Each structure stands twice: as structure tokens, then as C-alpha cells.
N, C-alpha and C positions, 0 to 999 in steps of 0.2 A: 533498620538492620535486623536480620533474623536473629532470634534468640535460640541458642543451642540448648536443647532439652536433653540432659544427661542423667538426671536424677541426682540424689545426694550420694557422694562417693566416699564419705567418711563413716567410721563406726564399725567397720568389718572386723570379724574375729580371725584368729590365726589358722583355724581349721575349716574355713569355708562358712563360718557363721555369718549371718546377715542380720542387720537390724530389722525388727518386725513391725509391720503395720498392725496395730493391735485394736481389739474391739474397744470402742470409745469409753464405755463404762468400766470395763476391766482395768483399763489404763487410768482412768480418772480417779477411781477409788483406791488405787494402789498406794501403799504407805512407803514404798521404796524411795529413798532420798533423791535418786536420779529422776524418777518419775515425777516427784513433787517439783523438782527444778524445771522439768519439761513442761509441766502444767503452766507455770508462770510465764515461761518463754513463749508458749503457744498463744496465750492470751495477749501478751504484749505485742508479739509479732503480727498477730491477726489485726489488732487495732491499728498498728502502724501501716500495715498493708492496705487496709480499707481506707485509711486517710490519705494515702499517697496519690498525688497527681490527679486530682479530679478534673482532668481535662481530656481532650480527645487525642492527645499526642503522646501520652506516656504509656508505652507498650507494656511496662512492668506493673502497672497499677491494677488493683483488685477490680476496679470498675471496667477496665478494658479487657482484662483476661476473662472476667465473667461475661462480658459482652460478646465473646467469641461464639457463645451458644445461641445468640439471637440478636436482640437490639444491642447497640445502636445501628446495625446494618452498615458497618464500616469494615474495610479490610484490616486484618491483623497479621503481622505488624504493619505499620502504616506504609512501608515501602517493600512489599513482598516481592521475592524473585518471581514467583508464579502468581499471576493475577487470576481473578475469577474463582477463588476458592469458595466452595459451597459448604459452609460450616454446618452441615447437617448430615448425619448418617443414620437417622431414624428410619426404620422400615427397610434397612439395608443389611446385608450380611456383615458389613464393617461396623455396625452399630457398637458392639462391645469393644473392639480394638481401637476405634477412633477415640474413645474416652480414656484409653490407657495413657497415651502421652499427655492428654489434658490433665489427668491427676498428677502425673510426674511434674508438669509445669507448675501446678499450684503448690505441690510439696516443695519443689526446688525454690520457688519464690519465698515461701514462709521460712525456709532454712536460711536464705540470704538475709531476710529481715531479722531473724534471731541473732545471727552473728554480728550484724551491724549495730544492734541495740545494746549488746552486753556491756561494752566499755562505759557507756553513760548511765546504765540502769542499775548495775550491781556493784557492790564493794569489790575492790581489787582482790582481796583475799578469796572471794567467791567466784572470780571470773573463770578460773581453770575448770571448776566444777560445772559452771554454766556452759562453757564451750563443749565439754564432754557430753552434757545433756543435749545440746543442740545437735551434735554430730551423731548421736545414737537415736535421735527422735525420727519417727516417720509418721506420715499422715494416718490418723486413726480412722477406722471404718465403723459405721453404724449397722450392726446386724439387726435389721428390722423384722426378722422372722424368728429369732430365738426368744425364749422366755426371759423376761426381765423383771426386776422388782416393781411393785406398785409404789411408786416414789412418794416420799414425804418431802416435798421441796422446801418446806419451812425449816427443816432440821437435817442438814446433810449428814450428820453423825448418827441419825436414827438407825439402829440395826436393821430395820425393815428395808433400808436401801441396799442391803447386801444379800437379801434373800429373794430368789426368783418368785414371782407372783402369779398373776392370772394369765399371762401370755406375753406377746410382743409389746414393746413400749418404746417411747421416745428416748433419746439420750438424756440423762439427768441434766447435762449442761444447759439444754435449751429451756429448762424450767426456771432458770436463775437469771434474774435481771442484772444482778451484780455478782462478781466473782472475786474472792480474795486472792491476792498475788503477793509474792515476795518483793521486798524493797531493799535499798542499800543498808537499812538498819535491821534487816531480817524480820521486821514486824509485818505480818500479813495485813494488807490494806484492801478493802473492797473497791473495785472499780467496775465501770459499765462493761457488761459481758458482750463481746463482739459476736458471739454465736447466737445471741438472743434475736438479733435483727441486724440489718444493714441500712444505714441512712446516708442520704446525700444532701448537700445544701440546696435549698430551693425545692426542686421537684425532679423526679426521674425524667420528665419531659424535657428538661434542660440538657439531658445527657443522651437524647436520642430515642427514648421510649415513646412510641406513638401508636395510638390505636383509636381511630375515629369511631369505631363501634363500642368502645369502652373507654371514654375519656378519663374515668377515674384512675385508670392504670397509669397514665402519664402525669396525673395531677399529684399523686402521692409522693412522699419523699422518704418513706420507710417501708421496708418489706413487711408483709403480714402473712400469717398462717391461719387459714380459716377465718378471714375477716368477717365482721358482722355486717354484711351487705344485705339489703332487702331481697326477698325472693323475687324471681321473674324480673330481674333488673334489666333495663334498657336505657338508651340515652334520654328519652322523654321522661321516664320515671326518675332518673338521676337529676334531671334539671328542674323538675316540678314537685317531686314528692319527698326526696331525701332531705332531711333537716341539716342545717349547718353543723349541728353538734355531731351527727352521724358522719358527715363528710370530714370534719376535723379529726374525729377518732380514727378514721381510715387513713387519712393523709399522714397522721403522726404514728401510725403503726401500733395503736393501742390494743389491737386484737391479735394477740399471739396465743391462740387457743391450743395449747399442747394437749389438754385433756380431750379435745375433739379428735386430735390425731390418734391418741391412744384408743379411743372408741372405734375409729376406723380400722386400726390394726387388729383389734380384738373382736370386732363384729359384735354378736349378741352375747359373748362370754361375760358373765357377771350380772347380766340383767335378770330381773325377777328372782333375786336371791340365789343365783347360781343354777337356775333351772336349765339353762342352755350352756353347753360347754364346747360344742364343735367350733373349730376355727381351722381352716385349711390353708391359711397363708404359709405356715411352716411346711405342710405337706407338698404344696406347689413347688417349693425349693427342693425338697427331698426327691421329687419325681424327675427333676432335671438330671439327677445323678444315678438313675437306674442304669446299670451298665449294659445288660443284655436281657432279652425276653426269654420265655420258657424254651424257645428253640435255639437259644444261644446266639441270636442275631443282634447286632447293635440296635439300641432302641431309637436313636436319632442321629443323623449326621450333624457335623458341626454347624452347617448353614442353618439348620432348624433350631438348634440350641440357641444360637446367637440372636436371631431376628424373628419377628412375628409375621413376616410376609407370607401370604398364602399361595399355595400352588394346587391347582385342581387335582384331585385324586390322592392328596397326601394322606398318610396314615394317621390314625387317631392319636398315636403317641407323639406326633409332630405338631399338634396344635398348640401346646404350651411352649413358652420360650423365655429366656432370660429377659428379653426386651419387654414381653408382655407383663411379667411380674414387676419389672422396673416401672412401667407405665402406671400401674396401680399405686405404687408407693408414692409417686409424684402426686397423684390424686388424693391419696389418704393424708399426705403431709401438708399439702398446700390448700386444698379446697379450691376456692376461687381466688386465692392469693397468688403471688408471683411464682411459687414453687410448682403450682399446678399447670403452668403454661410454659412450653419450651422456649418461647421467645424471651422470657424473663427469669426462668427458673434458677439460673446460675448466680443471680444476684443474692439469693437467699443462702446464708452460710451453711445451712443444713444440706444443701445440694452436694457439697463436697464429701461429706461423710456418707451420704447415700450412694454416690457414685464410686466411692472407694470400695464399698461393699460389692457393688456390681463388678468392679475389677477383680475383687477377691474371688467371687464365684466363677468368673471367667478363668482366672489362673488355676483354680482347683480343677475345673472341668478339663482344661488343657492338659494338666499333669496326669489326671486319671485316665483320660482318653486320648493320649498322645497320637496313636495311629489315626483316629478319626479326625483330629485337628489337622494332621499333616496331609491327609487326603485332600483337604481343601487348600492348605497352604502350598502344596506342591503342584497344584494345577498351573500356577504362574499366570492366571488370568488377570486382566486389567478391568476396565470398566468400573462402574460404581460398586459392583458387588464382588469384585475379584480381590484376591489377596495382595496383588500388586497395585491396587488403587491407591492413589496418593491420599494420605490422611491429612489433608490441608486443614489448618495452616501450620501444622506442627513440624518443626525442623529438627533434624538430628545434629546439625552443625551450623556454624555461622555463615556457611555458604548458601543456606536455604534449601538444602536437600531434605525432602519431606519424608516423614515416616510412612511406612506401609504396614499392613497387617503382618507381613513376614518379618519386618525389622523390629516389631514390638511384641512378638509372641515368644514365650519361653526365654525371656530376657531378664529375669529377676536378678541374677548374679551381676549382670552388666549394669543394671539400673540401681543396684544397691539396696534392695529391700526384698522381703518375702512376707508371707502371712503365717499365722499360728499353725495351720494345718500342713504347711509345706516346708518344714525344717528338715531338709534332706540330710544335713550333717548328722542328725540324730540316728539315721539309718545307715550310716557309713562307718565301717570298721575295717581297719587295715587296708584302706583304699578301695574296699568293695562296697557297693551300694546294694542294699536289699530292697529291690523293687516291690516284691510281694508284701513284705511287712509294711512298707511305706503306703502302698495302696490300701491295705487292710486298715491301717490307722486312719486314713482319710475317710473311708466308708463308715468306720465305727463312729467317728465324730459327726458325720452327716446324719447318721441314724439317731444318735443321741440328741442332737439339737433340733431336728426337723420332722422326723416321721410322726404322723398322727393316725393315718388309716390303719396300719398294722395293729396299733394299740386299740383303736375303736373296734376293730373286727373281733377282738377278744371278748367283747360284750355280747356277741351273738350266742344264742343257745347252743349251737353246734360246737362252739369253741370254749365252753365253760371249763372243761378239764384243763385245757391248755392255758386258760386265763389264770386258774389257781396256781398252776405250776410256774408260769411265767412271773407272776407277782410275788410268789414265795422266794424267788431268786433275786429280787430287786434289792438294791442298796438304798440308803437314804439319799445319796447323791443322785442316783437314778431318778428318784421321785421328785427331787428338787428341780432338776434340769430338764427332764424329759416331759413330753406332752401326754400325760395319762389322764383319761376321763376320771372324774371323781369316784364312780362306782368301782373302778379297778383299784384305786388307792385304798378303798375300804377292805379289800382282800389281803392287804399287806399285813404281816405279823406286827403286833403292836409296838414292840421295841423299835422297829424301824420307822413305822409311821409317826411315832411320837417325836423322833429326832429331826423331822423335816422342817421344824420351825427354827432350827439353828442355822447360823450362817454357814456357807459352804466350807470354810476352813475349820469349823469346829466339829464336823460330823464324822462318824465312823464309816469306813468303807467295807465293813464286814457284810457278807452275804448270809442269807438265812434260807432254810427250807430245801426243797427238792430241786434237782436240776431243771432248767427250763425245757419245754418241749422243743423238738427239732424244728417244727413248722406248723402252721395252721393256714386255713384258707377262707376266702370270702368272695362273693361276687362284687365286682367293682362297677361303678356307674359314674360317667362324666358327661358334662354338657360341653359340646364343641360350638364355637362361635366363629363365623366368618363375617367380617364387616368391612366397610369401606372407610378408610381412615379420613378421607377428605369429603365424606358424604355431605357435610354441612359447610362446604368450602374451607374445611380445615378447622372450624371452630370446635373447641373441646366438647365431648359428650361422653356419657357412660351408658352401659347396658347393665342393669341390675337384675338379678335373678331372685325369685321368691319360691318358697315351698309353703303353700297355703294361701290365705287371703292376701291380696295386694293392697297396701295402704292407700288411703284416699289422697294423701299428700304426695308430693313429687318424689320423695324418698331419695333425694340426692345424698343426704347424710344417712346412708343405709344402716349405720350401726344402731339407730334408734328404732328400727323396725325389726321385730323379733322373727318375722318370717323371711327376711332377707338373708341370703346365703352366700352371695358372691357378686363380683362385678368384673366387667371388662371395660377399660378406659382407653380412649384413642390417643391420649397425650399429644395433642396437636394444636396448632394455631394457624390462622390464615396465612397462606403461602407468602403474601407480601410482607409478613412479619418475620421472615427467615431469609438469610442470605447476606451478601456483602453490599447490596445497595437496595434502593427502594423498589426495584423490579421484583425482588423476592428471591427465594431459593429455587434454583433450577431443578434440583433433585425433587423437591416437594411438588413443583409444577408438573414435572414429568409423571410422578405418581398420581397426582390429581387428574391429569388429562387422560391417563391410561385407566382411570377408575380402578386403581390397584387395590387389591384386597389384603386384609390382614387377618390373623387368626388368634384366638385365645381359648382358654379352657377353664371351666369351673368344676371342681371335684364335688360330686354328689354323695359319695358313699358315707362319709362321716355324718352328714346331716340326716341321711336316711336311717342310719343306725341310731342316731340321737332320737329320731321320731319313734323308732321301734321301742327303745328303752323307756321313753316317756309314756308310751301307750295313748297318746292324745289323738282324738279324731280331728281330721282337717277336711273340711268340705264333705263331711259324711263318711270319710274313709279312715280307718285305723290301719296303719301299716304293721304287719305282723312278722315279716321276714324280708330277706333280700331275694326271694324267689322272683325270677324274671317276670312271670305272668302277673304277679301281685304288684311288682314295682311299676310295670307299664300302666296298669290301671290307675295306680296312685298318682303317677306323674301326669297322666292325661288330665286329671282334675286339679292337681296342685302345683305343677311347675309353670311358672309365669315369668315374664320379663317385661321390663319397661325401659324406654330410652329417655334420658334426661340430659339437658345441656348444662353448661357450666353454672348457669344462674337459675336452676331448678325449673326451667320450662320443660314440660313434657312434650316430647317429639312424637307425633303420630307414627305408628309403625308403617302406615301407608306411604310416608314420606321417605322411607329407607328400603326400597325394594331389594337392594343388594344384600341385606341382612339375612343370614341363613343360620338358624339354630338347629342343632341335632343332638341326639343322645346316643351314647354307645355303652356297651357292657363287655366285660371280660372277667375271667376268673383270676384272682390274685392269690399268690402264695407268699406267705410272710415267714421270716426265719428268726429264731431266737439268737442266732449268731449275728452279732451287730454288724460285722464286716460284710455280711451278705445281704445285698439290697433285695427288696421285694421284687418278685417277677410276675408278669401278667401275660396271660394267653393273648392271642390275636383278638382284637375288639370286633364286636358285631354291632351294626347300627340298628337302633330301635326306632324305625321311621314312624311307627304308630303313635309315638308320643308327641310328634311335632308336625306331621304332614297335615296340610289343610289349614294351618293356623298362620296368622300374620307374622311373618318373620321365620316361620318354621320351615325346615328343610324337608324335601322329599327325595326319593331315589333319583340320582342323576344331577342333583343340585350342587354337590360338593365333591 
């Protein structure tokens, strides 16, 4: 019978207030009594959910709901009204909206488990408080692009766990093998943490995970993140060279390497005593929300924001996408573990926090750029890419009527949740909604959390005066939360800079010094990537970019290589590993047979400025400025790329003739007014940097 996905309908306020899906660490470290109750409920409910119905017929089990995303290749629910649902929207415009009801379903199921366990788990005098906690709880998101503390996992109470550190980081909860929870006696008792991993009796092979080219996938019984598997692994090597001890460690999920995830998220930040500081993961998110270019034209239509599918002749600003960033997070978080492969990713509990953040970014974009979203929604088109495409297998009711992108967009009020940036009731007075103040508030928060290139540009000689003025106007909270290069922090007045070691709640918000400059400028440089997602029959691979010498190793773990600056990941699996039966996913097969192309982008500017400020010679050249002639010469010698598969095998560029790498430049204008996003002129292609090289693009290629 179809499961009606309605969202949690409790916990609303009298004036339009909605319960908020909160950032996981902000929620987890809250001392509010209701939040503390929610923590225990979340852990208990997730354990119960994961242990429920480990068979092929329980549609409400964690195992089978996770299996919607790939294995075990069975329809969900077991008797659907509409057969042949292809549970894959990757590389389609419906990518982001398909995951919206998926998150709702997961959230709804956890709430059901919470309410069911309260009578038997907590003392009667506490049960009303626990019901209130359950009814106001919503699924938290993991903001993988914001600055987070450099965790001390051995001491949750260490003040360092409340101070933003080097850059993006994992949720604290996944660093803990056990978690303390409330009991009937109100004494906190540590229990196994269900966010640490997910295990099944026997092996995942017993539950439909099959992969003849990677038998270790079906043999393990516990999910792993960055498992310690041998390099260049294949079936023969697994059978003849991998020791029983290594196999046992993998089977039992002993490799939960959260530190490796942190390194991927932060890149070379922190290596060599802080010598390298550039990290453009936050900036990649920021650039999704630039509203208009210098001519006042929308930067990208909704279709390009949502998906990474490539269309010949598309503009440079249309190469990045929410899906492309999402792909990299799967790679950074899972490595060659379950989270790095779409056919198994949803078994890993971290998947749900990751995709809740994807849904948050979608919701913010739709609210900021409602006209652009409606241009697509109002077309009424069907097909796999249309707003009326059925988002199978997710039903709006028990009759089996399926969601579409139209029925799940702009529906927070109906679904009973919102996100921290989207509290519309705050901007409503006497029944009137202040759209301008609301939009400015969202842009300000995006600037605060994610912008890096505008700040890096202040290090240029031409922007020195602007840098002094801008940094004199900063508060301690600005310095803690935002992504400033170390050299800029050195310009801050000492009373402010001294206070940035305090937790956020203890700092002053007073500003110092002169007003900030109105704007400053810099040349911008990006690498555009066109690739065939199914070039290796769908097997996962990455394209890693370097400025300088290319390491002799495969560099799949690119954070260990100081010249590595970015990556594009295809986030795919063989088509036979997707879909509702062993014939595979029809959508994936269609894309494969069409040799469909995807796009991605790597931001160069921050790394070029880093090289300028360090003054290091690379391959005989020292970069002195962002002047176009100088940068072209520098990139000819120093920009390189390498293709590597899931298991660190280097793929010869000759084997991927569809790969097309190009470089483009524009002039960026950045503003001190936080609510005003950076603007870029029209981009110009720099064919001289790539033409004639393997994988390099020439005029007419893209």
C-alpha cells in the first residue's frame, strides 16, 4: 500500500511559525532542555528505525527506504500503483526536487518512531515534555561548506568544540562511537551511536547489494567511510593479495575515517603550518546565489542551478550546479565506501544530513529567485526533465498519486518545516510581508557563511586600501564565522582579533575603525569541465586539478597533495546497479546510450591569489598579478588535470575523448554591503591555456 508523505504536521506556532530544520552542530550543542530531549529521541528513534524489519517486505524499514536510492533493485512500496518507477533523478532537472519528498519520508518515519517509543522509554512524568520535543523536532542538516570547529572528539565539553576553526568539517556526532542519552531514571547512559554507521545481520549481499566487479561491497555488513582498501583494487587482487585481517576490518566497518573527510572538505588548508589557506568549497555554494550579472541579467535559469547536465553553447556561469557540488560531497564523505556510490549511498546515515542540506539550498534558491523557478515550473512539461514528471516512488496520498516538482516546490508551510534563513514570519508585520528585507537577510547570511573570493581579492596590491578599510570594520563574530585569509586577519585592530578565541556567545559585536569601502574589483578565473558521466560504463571516477607539479601517486585523496586545487566527481555506478530490477535504471541507460555530457567548474581565482601572496616559483614561473597575459602563461605551465577511478587507478586521458577542459576569465566586482552579491562581467574563454592538450578544449568544442 502506498505511504502518504505529508511531513510532520505538529509543532506549528500561532503566527505562522514553523519548526526549523537546524544545522546539526548548532542543534547538537544547544543546552536548551527541549533540544536535549530531542537529542535522545533522535538517537533512540534512529536505532529503532535501523533495526526495524530487516526483510524485503517492510516498506517502513530503514533498509528498504534507503534502498529506494539504489540496491536492492526492488520496487518501493512493494505493490505500487505505478510500476516501473526509475528511482534515479541524477543528471536530470528533477534531481533536487526528487530528493525533497525523500527527505520528508525519512523525517516522517523518524517522528513516528519517536512517538512510538516514548511510553516505554521515558518516565511518565517526562512523557509530555518528550512528546513536545518530538512534535517540534525536524531533520537537521549538515552544512558541509560553513566553517566549523576543529573537533576534540574525546571531550565533547571542550570549549574548542564551540569555536569555528580551519574550515568546513564533519558533524561532531559522526566522530562519536557512543552517545549519552536520557533514561527513565534521567541518568545519561552511553549507547551505540546509530549515526556512526549502519549494520545488518550477515552481510549486505543478503539484502540485495550485488556487484560482480566489487565483491567486497556485498560481503561487508557495516557501512564504512573512506575504508582502508588497497590501492588499485580489483577482483583478482581482492582474492589473492588482501589479508583476512584487512577483509575483516572492512566487513565490520572498522574504517570510519572522519579525519579523512575533514581533509577532503578543507583541501590543503592547514598543511605545512598554515602556509596554504585557499578553499573554494564555500565559494562554490556562494556563486550559486549570485542573483544578476553586471548587466542585470539573471545569472542562471533554474534548470542549470539544479542539475549538471551540459548543453552545447551554455554560458560559463551555467557550468556549476547544486548537483555538481553535491556529487563532490559524496566523494569527500565516502571515498570508496558506501556513501561514495549512488547505488549504496543512502545506507550511510550521513546521507540524510547531507541531502537535507541539499534540500535547504534548493529551498533558499527557490525563495530568492521565485520568478526563475516559476519559469520552469509553469512550463507544465512532462518527460524526465519536466516539472510535471512523476517523482516516483513518492506518493502524496494513500491512493498512490505521485509527487511532481510542482507539488513539492514552495511547500514548506504545507509540509510543516522551514530552514533558519527562511523564517518569513520574522519579516511579517500587521499582515504585510517585507520581501526586500527578507531577500537582503538571506543574501547577507550567504555572504557571511560562504564567500571567499571577495575576501581573497582584498589581498591584491590594487585593493590594499580597500582591505584596510574593510578589515577595520569587522567584528569578532565576522572573523570567527567568515572565510578570511590569515593575512587579512592580521590587519584587524588588536582588541577585535584578540577576542576571536572566545566562543560565539561570549564575543562583542562592536565594530571598530573606518566605514568599509563600497566596492573593489579583481579578475576572476575558472576552469570549466565537460565530461561524460558514463564514460567508464558508469563506474565512479574523478578529475582532479593541480596548480604546479602533479604528484607521482594517483592523488585520489587529493587533500594530501599541496598542488591539488579542486575536483569534479561523476557520482555514478554501473547502470545495472540502478533501478527497480536487475535490468537497471532506464534513465541511466538512456543517458549512457546518448553519451550524455555533464558539466562542472573549479574556481581558480583564490588559488592564483594564494600563489601571488606566497611568491613561490612553480615550474620556473612566479605569478605576480592577475593580469590576463601573465595568468595565461602561468596556467599553460602549471594547470594540470588527472583522471582517477574509485580505486586509485589512473585513467589515461586518451581513454576519455569526450572530456573537454577550458579556462575563462571575467572581471568581478565585490561589495562591502553584505546583502549585495558579487557581480561578474561576461566571461571570455582563454583557449590558449588548454588547446592542443589531452582533454583540453579548443574553439568550437563546447
